[in-house]
TIKEDREN-283031 format. One record per residue (C-alpha): residue number from 1; residue in three letters; x, y, z. Coordinates in nm, 4 decimals. Example, Ala and Ser with C-alpha at 12.3 -4.5 7.8 and 13.67 -1.06 7.14 Angstrom:
<kekes>
(keke 1, "ALA", (1.2300, -0.4500, 0.7800))
(keke 2, "SER", (1.3670, -0.1060, 0.7140))
</kekes>
This chain:
<kekes>
(keke 1, "UNK", (-1.7957, -1.2285, -1.4695))
(keke 2, "UNK", (-1.7904, -1.1128, -1.0979))
(keke 3, "UNK", (-2.1216, -0.9992, -0.9302))
(keke 4, "UNK", (-2.2406, -0.8837, -0.6306))
(keke 5, "UNK", (-2.4920, -0.8048, -0.4333))
(keke 6, "UNK", (-2.6117, -0.5629, -0.1436))
(keke 7, "UNK", (-2.9252, -0.6745, 0.0583))
(keke 8, "UNK", (-3.0077, -1.0455, 0.2153))
(keke 9, "UNK", (-3.3508, -0.9965, 0.1912))
(keke 10, "UNK", (-3.5962, -1.1815, 0.0011))
(keke 11, "UNK", (-3.5174, -0.9408, -0.3707))
(keke 12, "UNK", (-3.1292, -1.0553, -0.2850))
(keke 13, "UNK", (-3.1605, -1.4063, -0.1774))
(keke 14, "UNK", (-3.4051, -1.4983, -0.5140))
(keke 15, "UNK", (-3.1835, -1.2479, -0.7406))
(keke 16, "UNK", (-2.8348, -1.4585, -0.6038))
(keke 17, "UNK", (-3.0910, -1.8099, -0.6450))
(keke 18, "UNK", (-3.1717, -1.6889, -1.0399))
(keke 19, "UNK", (-2.8009, -1.6098, -1.0894))
(keke 20, "UNK", (-2.6405, -1.8858, -0.9118))
(keke 21, "UNK", (-2.8786, -2.1096, -1.1092))
(keke 22, "UNK", (-2.7410, -1.9918, -1.4249))
(keke 23, "UNK", (-2.4002, -2.0681, -1.3554))
(keke 24, "UNK", (-2.2734, -1.7375, -1.2307))
(keke 25, "UNK", (-2.0526, -1.5669, -0.9994))
(keke 26, "UNK", (-2.2165, -1.4065, -0.7001))
(keke 27, "UNK", (-2.1146, -1.2997, -0.3691))
(keke 28, "UNK", (-2.4090, -1.1549, -0.1271))
(keke 29, "UNK", (-2.3691, -0.9592, 0.0809))
(keke 30, "UNK", (-2.5741, -0.7408, 0.3959))
(keke 31, "UNK", (-2.4561, -0.5210, 0.6928))
(keke 32, "UNK", (-2.7007, -0.7594, 0.9561))
(keke 33, "UNK", (-2.5992, -1.1512, 0.7987))
(keke 34, "UNK", (-2.8565, -1.3705, 0.6877))
(keke 35, "UNK", (-3.1727, -1.3251, 0.7166))
(keke 36, "UNK", (-3.3931, -1.2316, 1.0807))
(keke 37, "UNK", (-3.5634, -0.9720, 1.2409))
(keke 38, "UNK", (-3.3625, -0.7111, 1.0937))
(keke 39, "UNK", (-3.5548, -0.6201, 0.7775))
(keke 40, "UNK", (-3.8982, -0.6658, 0.6232))
(keke 41, "UNK", (-3.8681, -0.9525, 0.4508))
(keke 42, "UNK", (-3.9294, -1.1158, 0.7996))
(keke 43, "UNK", (-4.2569, -0.9708, 0.8914))
(keke 44, "UNK", (-4.4116, -1.0931, 0.5322))
(keke 45, "UNK", (-4.6895, -1.2733, 0.5163))
(keke 46, "UNK", (-4.6468, -1.5004, 0.2500))
(keke 47, "UNK", (-4.9774, -1.4987, 0.0387))
(keke 48, "UNK", (-4.9149, -1.5413, -0.3562))
(keke 49, "UNK", (-5.2501, -1.3504, -0.3683))
(keke 50, "UNK", (-5.2196, -1.2294, -0.7422))
(keke 51, "UNK", (-5.5564, -1.2276, -0.8776))
(keke 52, "UNK", (-5.6908, -1.0663, -0.5830))
(keke 53, "UNK", (-5.3823, -0.7690, -0.5670))
(keke 54, "UNK", (-5.6052, -0.7051, -0.8719))
(keke 55, "UNK", (-5.8280, -0.4677, -0.6891))
(keke 56, "UNK", (-5.5641, -0.2136, -0.6069))
(keke 57, "UNK", (-5.2781, -0.3514, -0.8312))
(keke 58, "UNK", (-5.1472, -0.2789, -1.1950))
(keke 59, "UNK", (-5.1977, -0.5193, -1.4575))
(keke 60, "UNK", (-4.8342, -0.5981, -1.4597))
(keke 61, "UNK", (-4.8040, -0.7325, -1.0951))
(keke 62, "UNK", (-5.0988, -0.9652, -1.1611))
(keke 63, "UNK", (-4.9161, -1.0852, -1.4904))
(keke 64, "UNK", (-4.5884, -1.1452, -1.3114))
(keke 65, "UNK", (-4.6903, -1.2067, -0.9753))
(keke 66, "UNK", (-4.8467, -1.5547, -1.1250))
(keke 67, "UNK", (-4.4327, -1.6875, -1.1667))
(keke 68, "UNK", (-4.4111, -1.6256, -0.8169))
(keke 69, "UNK", (-4.5569, -2.0105, -0.6627))
(keke 70, "UNK", (-4.3868, -2.2218, -0.9276))
(keke 71, "UNK", (-4.0417, -2.0159, -0.8779))
(keke 72, "UNK", (-4.0444, -2.0998, -0.5024))
(keke 73, "UNK", (-4.1387, -2.5006, -0.4830))
(keke 74, "UNK", (-3.8403, -2.5235, -0.7650))
(keke 75, "UNK", (-3.6693, -2.3396, -0.4709))
(keke 76, "UNK", (-3.7039, -2.5527, -0.2533))
(keke 77, "UNK", (-3.9606, -2.3505, -0.0568))
(keke 78, "UNK", (-4.3111, -2.5405, 0.0860))
(keke 79, "UNK", (-4.6041, -2.3893, -0.1180))
(keke 80, "UNK", (-4.9404, -2.4841, -0.0003))
(keke 81, "UNK", (-5.1718, -2.4323, -0.3000))
(keke 82, "UNK", (-5.4958, -2.4133, -0.1157))
(keke 83, "UNK", (-5.6414, -2.0814, -0.3127))
(keke 84, "UNK", (-5.7124, -1.7298, -0.0616))
(keke 85, "UNK", (-6.0793, -1.7356, 0.0792))
(keke 86, "UNK", (-6.2780, -1.3485, 0.0873))
(keke 87, "UNK", (-6.5529, -1.2310, 0.2733))
(keke 88, "UNK", (-6.6756, -0.9628, 0.4604))
(keke 89, "UNK", (-6.9167, -0.9533, 0.6983))
(keke 90, "UNK", (-7.3125, -0.8910, 0.6690))
(keke 91, "UNK", (-7.3554, -0.5377, 0.7045))
(keke 92, "UNK", (-7.0004, -0.5026, 0.4586))
(keke 93, "UNK", (-7.1632, -0.7614, 0.2131))
(keke 94, "UNK", (-7.1330, -0.4913, -0.0634))
(keke 95, "UNK", (-6.7416, -0.4769, -0.0344))
(keke 96, "UNK", (-6.7504, -0.8795, -0.1577))
(keke 97, "UNK", (-6.9300, -0.7779, -0.4845))
(keke 98, "UNK", (-6.7048, -0.4932, -0.5040))
(keke 99, "UNK", (-6.3749, -0.7137, -0.4554))
(keke 100, "UNK", (-6.5587, -0.9152, -0.7761))
(keke 101, "UNK", (-6.6381, -0.7272, -1.0360))
(keke 102, "UNK", (-6.3115, -0.5691, -0.9760))
(keke 103, "UNK", (-6.0900, -0.9456, -0.9502))
(keke 104, "UNK", (-6.0247, -1.2913, -1.1896))
(keke 105, "UNK", (-5.9846, -1.6128, -1.1048))
(keke 106, "UNK", (-6.2169, -1.6182, -0.8263))
(keke 107, "UNK", (-6.5234, -1.7818, -0.7897))
(keke 108, "UNK", (-6.8193, -1.7253, -0.5693))
(keke 109, "UNK", (-6.9371, -1.9617, -0.3207))
(keke 110, "UNK", (-7.2341, -1.9500, -0.0913))
(keke 111, "UNK", (-7.2824, -2.0501, 0.3032))
(keke 112, "UNK", (-7.3259, -2.4477, 0.2257))
(keke 113, "UNK", (-6.9763, -2.4590, -0.0812))
(keke 114, "UNK", (-6.7942, -2.2031, 0.2187))
(keke 115, "UNK", (-6.8903, -2.4732, 0.4790))
(keke 116, "UNK", (-6.6634, -2.7151, 0.2161))
(keke 117, "UNK", (-6.3490, -2.5465, 0.2283))
(keke 118, "UNK", (-6.4165, -2.3762, 0.5243))
(keke 119, "UNK", (-6.6989, -2.5297, 0.7130))
(keke 120, "UNK", (-6.5728, -2.2664, 1.1030))
(keke 121, "UNK", (-6.6523, -1.9847, 0.8768))
(keke 122, "UNK", (-7.0169, -2.1106, 0.6846))
(keke 123, "UNK", (-7.1753, -2.0308, 1.0672))
(keke 124, "UNK", (-7.0801, -1.6362, 1.0626))
(keke 125, "UNK", (-7.0228, -1.5938, 0.6750))
(keke 126, "UNK", (-7.2882, -1.6313, 0.3713))
(keke 127, "UNK", (-7.1433, -1.5879, 0.1135))
(keke 128, "UNK", (-6.7502, -1.5485, -0.0433))
(keke 129, "UNK", (-6.4905, -1.5197, -0.3115))
(keke 130, "UNK", (-6.2297, -1.8173, -0.3459))
(keke 131, "UNK", (-5.9003, -1.7985, -0.5895))
(keke 132, "UNK", (-5.8163, -2.1197, -0.6376))
(keke 133, "UNK", (-5.4780, -2.0456, -0.8581))
(keke 134, "UNK", (-5.4022, -1.8463, -0.5653))
(keke 135, "UNK", (-5.0977, -2.0002, -0.2567))
(keke 136, "UNK", (-4.8817, -1.9252, 0.1335))
(keke 137, "UNK", (-4.6019, -2.0625, 0.1992))
(keke 138, "UNK", (-4.3758, -1.9551, 0.5251))
(keke 139, "UNK", (-4.2282, -1.6003, 0.4885))
(keke 140, "UNK", (-3.8975, -1.7266, 0.6930))
(keke 141, "UNK", (-3.8667, -2.0818, 0.6645))
(keke 142, "UNK", (-3.8827, -1.9956, 0.2417))
(keke 143, "UNK", (-3.5718, -1.7222, 0.3669))
(keke 144, "UNK", (-3.4258, -1.9970, 0.5079))
(keke 145, "UNK", (-3.4499, -2.2350, 0.1932))
(keke 146, "UNK", (-3.2845, -1.9802, -0.0068))
(keke 147, "UNK", (-3.0258, -1.9113, 0.2174))
(keke 148, "UNK", (-2.9776, -2.2827, 0.2874))
(keke 149, "UNK", (-2.9625, -2.3000, -0.1056))
(keke 150, "UNK", (-2.6815, -2.0549, -0.2218))
(keke 151, "UNK", (-2.5320, -2.1973, 0.0950))
(keke 152, "UNK", (-2.4615, -2.5424, -0.0516))
(keke 153, "UNK", (-2.3211, -2.4395, -0.3430))
(keke 154, "UNK", (-2.1126, -2.2108, -0.1690))
(keke 155, "UNK", (-2.2319, -1.8802, -0.1637))
(keke 156, "UNK", (-2.3052, -1.7066, 0.2639))
(keke 157, "UNK", (-2.3424, -1.4147, 0.3589))
(keke 158, "UNK", (-2.1045, -1.1866, 0.4169))
(keke 159, "UNK", (-2.0935, -0.8913, 0.6231))
(keke 160, "UNK", (-2.1022, -0.5573, 0.4764))
(keke 161, "UNK", (-2.0670, -0.2068, 0.5773))
(keke 162, "UNK", (-1.9620, -0.0231, 0.2788))
(keke 163, "UNK", (-1.9919, 0.3018, 0.1163))
(keke 164, "UNK", (-2.3205, 0.4780, 0.0908))
(keke 165, "UNK", (-2.3468, 0.4497, -0.2893))
(keke 166, "UNK", (-2.3906, 0.1263, -0.2549))
(keke 167, "UNK", (-2.0643, -0.0029, -0.4840))
(keke 168, "UNK", (-2.0115, -0.3516, -0.4394))
(keke 169, "UNK", (-1.6465, -0.2099, -0.4077))
(keke 170, "UNK", (-1.3137, -0.3349, -0.6733))
(keke 171, "UNK", (-1.3294, -0.6301, -0.7320))
(keke 172, "UNK", (-1.6860, -0.6576, -0.8418))
(keke 173, "UNK", (-1.7921, -0.5868, -1.2186))
(keke 174, "UNK", (-2.1714, -0.6033, -1.1770))
(keke 175, "UNK", (-2.3449, -0.4527, -0.8200))
(keke 176, "UNK", (-2.7067, -0.5378, -0.7732))
(keke 177, "UNK", (-2.8568, -0.2869, -0.5299))
(keke 178, "UNK", (-3.0688, -0.5223, -0.3472))
(keke 179, "UNK", (-3.0802, -0.3432, 0.0345))
(keke 180, "UNK", (-3.4545, -0.2208, 0.0399))
(keke 181, "UNK", (-3.5378, 0.1496, 0.2003))
(keke 182, "UNK", (-3.1346, 0.2157, 0.2850))
(keke 183, "UNK", (-3.1216, 0.3172, -0.0897))
(keke 184, "UNK", (-3.3000, 0.5375, -0.0415))
(keke 185, "UNK", (-2.9430, 0.7360, -0.0687))
(keke 186, "UNK", (-2.9539, 0.7049, -0.3920))
(keke 187, "UNK", (-3.3301, 0.6524, -0.4858))
(keke 188, "UNK", (-3.4591, 0.9887, -0.3582))
(keke 189, "UNK", (-3.8265, 0.8892, -0.4741))
(keke 190, "UNK", (-3.8378, 0.5736, -0.2327))
(keke 191, "UNK", (-4.0790, 0.6173, 0.0480))
(keke 192, "UNK", (-4.1417, 0.4098, 0.2968))
(keke 193, "UNK", (-4.4986, 0.2607, 0.3713))
(keke 194, "UNK", (-4.5270, 0.0881, 0.7228))
(keke 195, "UNK", (-4.6830, -0.2536, 0.8201))
(keke 196, "UNK", (-4.7450, -0.3978, 1.1011))
(keke 197, "UNK", (-4.8782, -0.7815, 1.2586))
(keke 198, "UNK", (-4.8838, -1.0258, 1.5101))
(keke 199, "UNK", (-4.8693, -1.4300, 1.5938))
(keke 200, "UNK", (-5.1117, -1.6279, 1.7172))
(keke 201, "UNK", (-5.1434, -1.9674, 1.8654))
(keke 202, "UNK", (-5.5466, -2.0114, 1.8284))
(keke 203, "UNK", (-5.6120, -2.4258, 1.8808))
(keke 204, "UNK", (-5.9407, -2.3711, 1.9052))
(keke 205, "UNK", (-5.9805, -2.2216, 1.5126))
(keke 206, "UNK", (-5.9517, -2.4377, 1.1972))
(keke 207, "UNK", (-5.8053, -2.2064, 0.9188))
(keke 208, "UNK", (-5.6655, -2.4279, 0.6012))
(keke 209, "UNK", (-5.5578, -2.1149, 0.3987))
(keke 210, "UNK", (-5.5711, -1.7390, 0.3856))
(keke 211, "UNK", (-5.8762, -1.5544, 0.4770))
(keke 212, "UNK", (-5.8988, -1.1328, 0.3890))
(keke 213, "UNK", (-6.1812, -1.0104, 0.5668))
(keke 214, "UNK", (-6.2622, -0.7533, 0.4008))
(keke 215, "UNK", (-6.3974, -0.3941, 0.6167))
(keke 216, "UNK", (-6.4196, 0.0207, 0.4532))
(keke 217, "UNK", (-6.1402, 0.1207, 0.7502))
(keke 218, "UNK", (-5.9975, -0.1683, 0.9373))
(keke 219, "UNK", (-5.9585, -0.5098, 0.6530))
(keke 220, "UNK", (-5.7739, -0.7831, 0.7775))
(keke 221, "UNK", (-5.6052, -1.0986, 0.6876))
(keke 222, "UNK", (-5.4730, -1.4295, 0.8329))
(keke 223, "UNK", (-5.2347, -1.6572, 0.7084))
(keke 224, "UNK", (-5.2168, -2.0138, 0.9108))
(keke 225, "UNK", (-4.8479, -2.1592, 0.9660))
(keke 226, "UNK", (-4.9492, -2.4710, 1.0461))
(keke 227, "UNK", (-5.0094, -2.6244, 1.4366))
(keke 228, "UNK", (-5.2493, -2.4017, 1.5705))
(keke 229, "UNK", (-5.0118, -2.0659, 1.4333))
(keke 230, "UNK", (-5.1913, -1.7659, 1.2626))
(keke 231, "UNK", (-5.0203, -1.4246, 1.0901))
(keke 232, "UNK", (-5.3021, -1.1550, 1.1252))
(keke 233, "UNK", (-5.1448, -0.8363, 0.8901))
(keke 234, "UNK", (-5.3491, -0.6000, 0.6530))
(keke 235, "UNK", (-5.1824, -0.1908, 0.8101))
(keke 236, "UNK", (-5.0270, -0.0032, 0.5246))
(keke 237, "UNK", (-4.9047, 0.3455, 0.6523))
(keke 238, "UNK", (-4.7498, 0.5835, 0.4783))
(keke 239, "UNK", (-4.4206, 0.6251, 0.6743))
(keke 240, "UNK", (-4.1025, 0.4824, 0.6877))
(keke 241, "UNK", (-4.0733, 0.4592, 1.0837))
(keke 242, "UNK", (-4.0148, 0.1134, 1.1856))
(keke 243, "UNK", (-4.0718, 0.1674, 1.5812))
(keke 244, "UNK", (-4.2363, -0.0999, 1.7523))
(keke 245, "UNK", (-4.6528, -0.1732, 1.6929))
(keke 246, "UNK", (-4.8858, 0.1319, 1.8051))
(keke 247, "UNK", (-5.1850, 0.0280, 2.0660))
(keke 248, "UNK", (-5.4645, 0.1400, 1.7876))
(keke 249, "UNK", (-5.3176, -0.1475, 1.5543))
(keke 250, "UNK", (-5.2858, -0.4684, 1.7492))
(keke 251, "UNK", (-5.6594, -0.3335, 1.8880))
(keke 252, "UNK", (-5.7686, -0.2356, 1.5199))
(keke 253, "UNK", (-5.6311, -0.6327, 1.3962))
(keke 254, "UNK", (-5.7508, -0.8264, 1.7504))
(keke 255, "UNK", (-6.0941, -0.6991, 1.7152))
(keke 256, "UNK", (-6.1230, -0.7642, 1.3437))
(keke 257, "UNK", (-5.9571, -1.1163, 1.3701))
(keke 258, "UNK", (-6.2301, -1.1563, 1.6805))
(keke 259, "UNK", (-6.5310, -1.0427, 1.3783))
(keke 260, "UNK", (-6.4013, -1.3481, 1.1291))
(keke 261, "UNK", (-6.4202, -1.6163, 1.4297))
(keke 262, "UNK", (-6.4519, -1.5329, 1.8370))
(keke 263, "UNK", (-6.1975, -1.8129, 1.8526))
(keke 264, "UNK", (-5.9135, -1.5704, 1.8289))
(keke 265, "UNK", (-6.0473, -1.4045, 2.1508))
(keke 266, "UNK", (-5.8486, -1.7033, 2.3342))
(keke 267, "UNK", (-5.5742, -1.6620, 2.1389))
(keke 268, "UNK", (-5.2070, -1.6685, 2.2717))
(keke 269, "UNK", (-4.9981, -1.3796, 2.1562))
(keke 270, "UNK", (-4.6857, -1.5009, 2.0470))
(keke 271, "UNK", (-4.5016, -1.1782, 1.8812))
(keke 272, "UNK", (-4.5830, -0.8389, 1.7417))
(keke 273, "UNK", (-4.3563, -0.6772, 1.5246))
(keke 274, "UNK", (-4.4077, -0.3625, 1.2331))
(keke 275, "UNK", (-4.1574, -0.2626, 0.9588))
(keke 276, "UNK", (-4.1281, -0.0479, 0.6346))
(keke 277, "UNK", (-4.1745, -0.1457, 0.3032))
(keke 278, "UNK", (-3.9669, 0.0111, 0.0287))
(keke 279, "UNK", (-4.2272, 0.1442, -0.2237))
(keke 280, "UNK", (-4.1733, 0.4122, -0.5659))
(keke 281, "UNK", (-4.4441, 0.7026, -0.5528))
(keke 282, "UNK", (-4.6884, 0.4326, -0.8255))
(keke 283, "UNK", (-4.6391, 0.1467, -0.5771))
(keke 284, "UNK", (-4.4047, -0.0427, -0.8510))
(keke 285, "UNK", (-4.0738, -0.1598, -0.8851))
(keke 286, "UNK", (-3.8073, -0.0999, -1.0081))
(keke 287, "UNK", (-3.4975, -0.1867, -1.1985))
(keke 288, "UNK", (-3.2948, 0.1048, -1.2905))
(keke 289, "UNK", (-2.8806, 0.0351, -1.4112))
(keke 290, "UNK", (-2.6604, 0.3718, -1.3528))
(keke 291, "UNK", (-2.2684, 0.2547, -1.5064))
(keke 292, "UNK", (-2.1864, -0.1142, -1.3456))
(keke 293, "UNK", (-2.4838, -0.0756, -1.0604))
(keke 294, "UNK", (-2.8258, -0.2854, -1.1710))
(keke 295, "UNK", (-3.0705, -0.0973, -0.8252))
(keke 296, "UNK", (-3.3318, -0.3484, -0.7676))
(keke 297, "UNK", (-3.6508, -0.1524, -0.5316))
(keke 298, "UNK", (-3.9541, -0.0569, -0.4812))
(keke 299, "UNK", (-4.1237, -0.4308, -0.4358))
(keke 300, "UNK", (-4.3779, -0.2105, -0.1766))
(keke 301, "UNK", (-4.5781, -0.4902, -0.0280))
(keke 302, "UNK", (-4.5802, -0.7756, -0.3141))
(keke 303, "UNK", (-4.1767, -0.9252, -0.2101))
(keke 304, "UNK", (-4.2317, -1.2774, -0.1831))
(keke 305, "UNK", (-4.4989, -1.2459, -0.5215))
(keke 306, "UNK", (-4.3126, -1.0194, -0.7138))
(keke 307, "UNK", (-3.9313, -1.1331, -0.6307))
(keke 308, "UNK", (-3.9329, -1.4409, -0.8515))
(keke 309, "UNK", (-4.0284, -1.2312, -1.2004))
(keke 310, "UNK", (-3.8287, -0.9763, -1.0979))
(keke 311, "UNK", (-3.5136, -1.2035, -1.0235))
(keke 312, "UNK", (-3.5835, -1.3432, -1.3315))
(keke 313, "UNK", (-3.5184, -0.9803, -1.5160))
(keke 314, "UNK", (-3.2561, -0.8950, -1.3416))
(keke 315, "UNK", (-3.0627, -1.2469, -1.4557))
(keke 316, "UNK", (-3.1381, -1.2047, -1.8451))
(keke 317, "UNK", (-3.0343, -0.8817, -1.7602))
(keke 318, "UNK", (-2.6907, -0.9405, -1.6489))
(keke 319, "UNK", (-2.6332, -1.2593, -1.7830))
(keke 320, "UNK", (-2.7414, -1.1899, -2.1652))
(keke 321, "UNK", (-2.8110, -0.8199, -2.2335))
(keke 322, "UNK", (-3.2160, -0.8364, -2.2159))
(keke 323, "UNK", (-3.3910, -0.5988, -2.0938))
(keke 324, "UNK", (-3.5899, -0.6231, -1.8303))
(keke 325, "UNK", (-4.0143, -0.6713, -1.9023))
(keke 326, "UNK", (-4.2448, -0.2585, -1.8705))
(keke 327, "UNK", (-4.3659, -0.2379, -1.5683))
(keke 328, "UNK", (-4.5044, 0.0757, -1.5480))
(keke 329, "UNK", (-4.6654, 0.0871, -1.9279))
(keke 330, "UNK", (-4.7786, 0.4071, -1.9296))
(keke 331, "UNK", (-4.4295, 0.5460, -1.8468))
(keke 332, "UNK", (-4.2724, 0.2962, -1.9868))
(keke 333, "UNK", (-4.0856, 0.2385, -1.6614))
(keke 334, "UNK", (-3.9243, -0.1210, -1.6108))
</kekes>
């Protein structure tokens, strides 16, 4: 069987890795080549946080997301299993209680417990949630690990300038379309959700795990990347616009980071970036089959969290004829 995968973002790379691991013959095509700043996977936070996602996501996201950390480790990525911290400023403390009520897998920390995990935060926060079963990774390093692993097995990212319908060509038995928003030409219910981020160098800040700062208007997550580097994000804007980061978002991100730890005020801004994530109306991903083409899309903000499970489902479908698990239990869609 000749399998062609369109798109070398996180979904395409995970699908290729899973199929090759099971002995399939795969071609991987992308118009812009190997992973880089041209795709939304490049700008991801890299949080493997299924229990935190329970606050806003469906139960299927939580269940399937728990596969992610082990899968990434098996694929050669460096996964840090230090959990996630959730905090809020004094005036927003009720947000922590709400978050706790809507999620599982956490333990409640007082100032002493927080000091044991993140001493730099205990002076400003007297209460926190710790999700010890969660993890994080550096998305760019993880994408590179998949690319290197595939190349070592003879699968390189080839240039793709194919037809708009996403077909892989006459020499392909099965096409797996993982083009993200580019597949809106064949998926009319796909929409873009813009996310913006910043990378800072803050040597005076010492965080060893992702921290989510709750706020009713400007929530923030901060993910340590090692060597004093931190990725800041949280914006979620209903638009497919992929232009530069706006001044409003920069101010919100930096202001929230400063509130979390004033040492961020002396940080160097190394990078600002923005892109649009592909999403369906209910923010759940879909695996759809149209003849010899399988479309995998709509990962929303769960790209690194859900791509491993979706890759497994796609491989099960292509190689074993097994239907994917239901994501949308209300409508029975997969």
